[in-house]
C-alpha positions as CSV (number, residue, x, y, z in Angstrom):
1,M,11.7,58.6,-72.6
2,R,14.0,61.1,-73.5
3,T,17.6,60.0,-73.6
4,F,21.0,61.5,-73.5
5,L,21.3,60.7,-77.4
6,G,18.2,62.7,-77.6
7,Y,19.9,65.8,-76.0
8,V,23.0,65.3,-78.4
9,A,20.4,65.7,-81.2
10,L,19.3,69.0,-79.7
11,L,23.0,70.1,-79.3
12,S,23.4,68.8,-83.3
13,F,20.3,70.7,-84.2
14,F,21.4,74.0,-82.5
15,G,24.6,73.9,-84.2
16,V,23.6,73.7,-87.9
17,S,20.1,75.5,-87.9
18,G,20.4,78.7,-87.0
19,F,16.9,79.0,-86.1
20,V,14.8,82.1,-84.9
21,I,12.7,82.3,-81.8
22,G,10.7,85.3,-81.1
23,S,7.3,86.6,-81.1
24,L,5.6,88.5,-84.1
25,Q,4.8,90.9,-81.6
26,E,8.5,91.4,-80.3
27,L,10.1,92.3,-83.7
28,Q,11.0,95.7,-83.5
29,P,14.2,97.7,-84.4
30,R,16.4,98.0,-81.6
31,A,17.4,101.5,-80.5
32,D,20.6,101.9,-78.2
33,K,19.6,100.9,-74.5
34,V,19.4,103.7,-72.0
35,D,19.8,101.2,-69.5
36,Q,23.3,100.0,-69.7
37,L,25.9,98.2,-67.4
38,A,28.1,101.2,-66.5
39,G,31.4,99.7,-66.2
40,A,29.6,96.2,-65.4
41,V,32.3,93.2,-65.1
42,A,31.0,89.9,-65.7
43,T,31.3,87.9,-62.4
44,L,31.2,84.1,-63.5
45,E,31.0,81.2,-61.3
46,L,32.5,78.7,-63.1
47,N,33.2,74.8,-62.8
48,N,35.0,72.8,-65.3
49,D,32.0,72.7,-67.8
50,F,31.8,76.8,-68.0
51,T,35.5,77.1,-68.1
52,D,36.8,80.3,-70.6
53,L,32.6,80.3,-71.5
54,S,31.5,83.7,-73.1
55,V,27.9,85.0,-73.7
56,T,26.8,88.5,-75.6
57,A,23.8,88.7,-73.1
58,D,24.5,91.6,-70.5
59,A,23.2,88.9,-67.7
60,A,22.7,85.3,-67.8
61,Y,21.8,82.6,-64.9
62,V,22.0,78.8,-65.2
63,L,20.6,77.1,-62.5
64,D,20.1,72.9,-61.5
65,I,16.5,73.1,-60.2
66,S,17.0,69.5,-58.7
67,S,19.7,70.4,-56.6
68,G,19.3,74.1,-56.5
69,E,22.9,74.3,-57.3
70,R,23.9,78.0,-59.8
71,L,25.9,76.7,-62.7
72,F,26.6,79.9,-64.5
73,E,26.2,83.5,-63.5
74,K,27.1,86.2,-65.3
75,N,25.7,89.8,-63.6
76,G,23.1,87.9,-62.0
77,Q,21.7,90.3,-59.9
78,A,21.4,93.2,-62.4
79,Q,18.4,94.7,-62.8
80,L,17.6,94.9,-66.4
81,P,14.0,94.9,-68.6
82,L,12.0,91.9,-68.7
83,A,9.6,92.1,-71.8
84,S,7.4,89.4,-72.6
85,I,9.1,87.2,-70.0
86,T,6.6,89.1,-68.0
87,K,3.7,87.1,-69.3
88,A,4.6,84.0,-67.4
89,A,4.0,86.1,-63.9
90,L,0.8,86.9,-65.6
91,A,-0.2,83.2,-66.7
92,L,0.3,82.2,-62.9
93,L,-2.0,84.9,-61.6
94,A,-4.7,83.8,-64.3
95,D,-4.2,80.3,-63.2
96,K,-4.8,81.3,-59.8
97,H,-7.6,83.8,-59.9
98,L,-9.5,82.7,-63.0
99,K,-11.6,79.8,-63.2
100,E,-10.0,77.4,-66.1
101,N,-13.6,76.9,-67.7
102,G,-14.6,80.7,-67.4
103,V,-15.1,82.9,-70.4
104,I,-13.2,86.2,-71.3
105,T,-14.8,89.2,-73.1
106,F,-12.2,91.4,-75.1
107,S,-12.8,95.2,-74.4
108,E,-11.7,98.0,-76.5
109,R,-9.0,98.7,-73.8
110,N,-7.7,95.2,-74.9
111,L,-6.9,96.1,-78.2
112,L,-4.9,98.8,-77.7
113,P,-1.0,97.5,-76.6
114,E,1.3,97.1,-79.5
115,G,0.6,94.6,-81.9
116,D,-2.4,93.0,-83.6
117,S,-3.2,89.3,-82.8
118,G,-6.7,89.4,-84.8
119,F,-9.0,90.0,-81.8
120,E,-12.4,92.3,-82.0
121,V,-14.1,94.2,-79.3
122,G,-16.7,91.9,-77.6
123,E,-15.0,88.6,-78.6
124,T,-15.0,85.8,-76.0
125,W,-12.5,83.2,-75.1
126,N,-12.3,80.5,-72.6
127,V,-10.0,81.2,-70.3
128,R,-7.6,78.3,-70.4
129,E,-7.5,78.8,-74.4
130,L,-6.5,82.6,-74.0
131,I,-3.6,81.7,-71.3
132,D,-2.1,79.1,-74.3
133,F,-2.8,81.6,-77.3
134,T,-1.0,84.3,-75.1
135,L,1.9,82.5,-74.2
136,M,2.1,80.6,-77.8
137,T,2.1,84.1,-79.8
138,S,3.3,86.3,-76.9
139,S,0.0,88.4,-77.5
140,N,-0.1,91.9,-76.1
141,D,-4.0,92.2,-76.8
142,G,-4.6,88.4,-74.7
143,A,-2.5,89.5,-71.9
144,S,-4.3,92.6,-71.5
145,A,-7.9,90.7,-71.7
146,L,-6.2,88.1,-68.9
147,A,-5.2,91.2,-66.6
148,E,-8.9,92.9,-67.1
149,A,-10.3,89.7,-66.2
150,I,-8.0,89.2,-63.2
151,E,-8.4,93.0,-62.2
152,N,-12.3,92.3,-62.3
153,A,-12.2,88.9,-60.2
154,T,-9.8,90.7,-57.6
155,G,-10.5,94.0,-57.4
156,S,-6.9,94.8,-57.2
157,D,-4.3,96.6,-59.8
158,I,-2.7,94.1,-61.8
159,A,0.6,95.6,-61.4
160,T,-0.2,95.5,-57.6
161,L,-1.0,91.9,-57.8
162,L,2.2,91.2,-60.0
163,N,4.6,92.7,-57.6
164,E,2.9,91.1,-54.6
165,L,3.4,87.7,-56.5
166,A,7.6,88.7,-57.1
167,K,7.3,89.6,-53.4
168,D,6.0,86.3,-52.2
169,L,8.6,84.6,-54.3
170,G,11.5,86.3,-53.2
171,L,12.2,88.3,-56.3
172,S,14.3,90.9,-54.6
173,Q,15.3,92.9,-57.7
174,T,12.2,92.0,-59.9
175,Y,9.1,94.6,-60.2
176,F,6.3,95.2,-62.9
177,V,4.8,98.2,-64.1
178,N,2.5,96.4,-66.6
179,E,1.4,93.1,-67.2
180,T,2.7,92.6,-71.1
181,G,6.6,93.9,-70.4
182,L,6.1,96.4,-73.4
183,D,8.3,99.6,-72.8
184,S,6.2,102.2,-71.0
185,N,8.3,105.0,-72.9
186,E,11.8,105.6,-74.3
187,L,13.5,105.5,-70.8
188,F,11.3,103.0,-68.6
189,S,10.5,99.4,-69.5
190,G,7.1,97.8,-68.4
191,A,9.0,95.5,-66.3
192,Y,12.6,94.8,-64.5
193,G,14.1,91.8,-63.0
194,S,17.4,89.8,-62.5
195,A,18.5,86.7,-64.3
196,Q,18.6,84.9,-61.0
197,D,14.9,86.4,-60.4
198,V,13.6,84.7,-63.5
199,A,15.5,81.4,-63.0
200,T,13.5,81.7,-59.6
201,L,10.2,82.4,-61.0
202,F,10.5,79.6,-63.5
203,T,11.8,77.1,-61.0
204,Y,8.6,77.9,-59.2
205,V,6.4,77.2,-62.6
206,Y,8.2,73.9,-62.5
207,K,7.5,72.9,-59.2
208,T,3.9,74.0,-59.1
209,A,2.3,74.3,-62.2
210,P,4.6,72.4,-65.0
211,D,1.6,72.3,-67.4
212,L,0.6,75.9,-67.3
213,L,3.3,76.8,-70.0
214,A,2.8,73.4,-71.8
215,A,1.9,75.5,-75.0
216,T,5.3,76.7,-75.2
217,T,6.2,73.3,-76.7
218,M,3.8,73.2,-79.5
219,N,4.8,74.3,-83.0
220,E,1.3,75.1,-83.9
221,R,-2.4,74.7,-82.8
222,A,-5.5,75.7,-83.8
223,F,-7.8,77.6,-81.6
224,T,-11.6,78.6,-81.6
225,S,-12.9,81.6,-79.6
226,A,-16.4,81.1,-77.6
227,D,-17.9,82.9,-80.6
228,G,-16.8,80.2,-83.1
229,K,-14.0,82.3,-84.5
230,T,-10.6,80.3,-85.6
231,Y,-7.1,81.2,-85.1
232,K,-4.0,79.4,-86.3
233,A,-1.4,80.1,-83.8
234,I,2.0,79.6,-84.8
235,N,4.5,79.1,-81.9
236,T,7.3,82.1,-81.4
237,N,9.6,78.8,-80.8
238,K,10.6,78.0,-84.8
239,G,12.4,74.8,-83.6
240,V,10.4,73.5,-81.2
241,S,9.6,70.2,-82.4
242,D,13.4,69.5,-82.8
243,L,13.7,70.5,-78.9
244,P,14.0,67.1,-77.0
245,G,14.2,68.1,-73.3
246,L,12.0,71.2,-73.5
247,V,9.9,71.5,-70.8
248,F,8.9,75.1,-71.4
249,G,10.3,78.5,-72.4
250,K,9.7,82.3,-73.1
251,T,11.1,84.9,-75.4
252,G,10.9,88.5,-74.6
253,F,12.3,91.5,-76.9
254,T,11.7,95.3,-76.9
255,D,13.9,98.5,-77.5
256,L,15.2,98.6,-73.9
257,A,15.3,95.1,-72.9
258,G,17.1,93.9,-76.2
259,G,16.9,89.8,-76.8
260,N,15.8,87.7,-73.5
261,L,15.2,84.2,-73.5
262,V,14.3,81.8,-70.6
263,V,13.9,77.8,-70.9
264,V,13.5,75.0,-68.8
265,T,15.2,71.8,-70.4
266,E,15.7,68.4,-68.7
267,S,18.8,66.5,-69.0
268,E,16.9,63.2,-68.3
269,P,13.0,63.0,-66.9
270,G,12.8,64.8,-63.8
271,H,16.5,66.6,-63.7
272,P,15.5,70.2,-64.5
273,F,17.5,73.2,-65.2
274,A,16.8,76.8,-65.8
275,T,18.8,78.9,-68.4
276,V,18.4,82.7,-68.6
277,V,19.7,85.1,-71.0
278,L,18.9,89.2,-70.5
279,G,20.1,92.0,-72.4
280,S,21.5,90.1,-75.7
281,T,20.0,90.7,-79.1
282,L,17.5,89.3,-81.0
283,I,19.2,86.8,-82.8
284,D,22.4,86.2,-80.2
285,R,20.1,85.4,-77.3
286,F,19.7,81.9,-78.9
287,D,23.5,81.5,-79.4
288,D,23.8,82.7,-76.2
289,V,21.4,80.0,-74.7
290,V,22.7,77.1,-76.9
291,T,26.1,78.0,-75.5
292,L,24.8,77.2,-72.0
293,V,22.9,74.3,-72.6
294,R,26.1,72.9,-74.3
295,A,27.9,73.5,-71.3
296,T,25.1,72.4,-69.1
297,L,25.4,69.2,-70.6
298,Q,29.0,69.1,-70.9
299,E,29.1,68.9,-74.5
300,P,32.2,70.9,-76.2
301,P,31.4,74.3,-78.2
302,K,31.4,73.5,-82.0
């Protein structure tokens, strides 16, 4: 059973480690963002625990999932690039439209997105295994293969399906251009949404498919394709074993997005919180989340 002391240990780890959580696919030099919040002033909904709290991110949101109470907000409605957070929505569609024990075959198209996971044309994977691998490593090739399989199963374009999901969940500031969240070009991201929308999306995952993102809590895992090719997947979350209370999470980073991070944690079993930061930096996104988690657990900053 998770205990409050366990969460204190979590905070101690945050305070001394300076670990980096991020996808090997996401580690790119960050260009000056085109989308800036011109003259935006942070709007904070504070309680005593969040007084004078400051984060680097352009937008942030903390939601008590159990009560539905908003604990903290900074530009929570601002529409910002989502980067690889998009893959959480893709996983929901894969879970809905693909058979868990089905098989996916990689096409040449699937190997075109930025990043190389080591897949080959014609390689086959179990659906659930590929979902787990894609989420653990933030594989763009894996996301492309899942998207193509979903399109073949439904006869619909993946962007259309993602946007229908956003509409169904009431994500008013969210729309998707592609399944990876990679920037479409120098001016436009592959997906946009608000910090509040992301918190709502991850609340939905927690309530309806809590095991779907379970792979994001593992340090590493061995995978074997249906063809017998082996992979050693290293979780993008390098400090996962030291994060008691982590239910799941997802990072994101592109030139336009900057550093994004969302985590769902539990202060005690069955009491979850969604913490979202968008538009931070590659490193500061983690400090931002740590600051918000400490405030959520009523721990003083160190």
